C-alpha positions, 0 to 999 in steps of 0.5 A, a space after each residue: 471512484 469518488 468518495 465524499 467525506 463531511 469534514 477535513 478530519 475524516 479526510 485526514 484520518 483516511 489519508 493517514 490510514 492509507 499511508 500507514 505501513 500496515 496498509 501498504 503491507 496489505 496492498 503488496 500482498 494483494 499485488 504480488 501475484 499480479 506483478 511481473 518478475 522484474 517488479 517482484 525483484 524491485 520489491 524484494 530489493 527495496 525491503 529493508 533487511 534490518 530496519 533500524 527504526 520500526 513504528 510502534 504500531 507495526 511489526 518488522 515484517 509489515 515495515 519491511 513489506 511497506 518499504 518494498 512497496 514504496 520502492 516499487 511505486 517509486 520505480 514506476 514513477 521514475 519510469 513514468 509508469 504510474 498507470 501500472 500502479 493505477 492498473 493494480 489499484 483497480 484490479 478486481 482482487 484489490 478493489 474490495 480491500 480499497 472499498 472496504 478501507 474507504 467505507 469503513 469508519 475504523 482502522 485497517 483489519 488483517 486480511 
C-alpha cells in the first residue's frame, strides 16, 4: 500500500499518530484474536503492570496495551520474524483500520 502526501508536515503528522500508544493499543486489540498462544503470553508479559509515567493523552489501559504491543513487535524482530508483523498488518480485519487511519485527516478515533 503506497500513500503520497503533499508535504513533509503531513508525513510527520501521520508518523506521530502511528506511533502513539492509542494507535498501538487499537492495533493489539485487532491482533489478539489472530495471535498464537506464545505470542499472547509475550504480549501479556510485556504490559507494564504499574506504569510510573503515562502520557497525558492516554489512559493507563492504552499505555499498558501499547507496551505489550511493543514487546511483541520486539519479540518478532529479535527472532527475525518481521514477516509475522507484516502478515498481521495485512490481515483483512486490520486493513480497514490501517486504511481509515492513513486516509483520514484527523486523529485516531475509538474502535
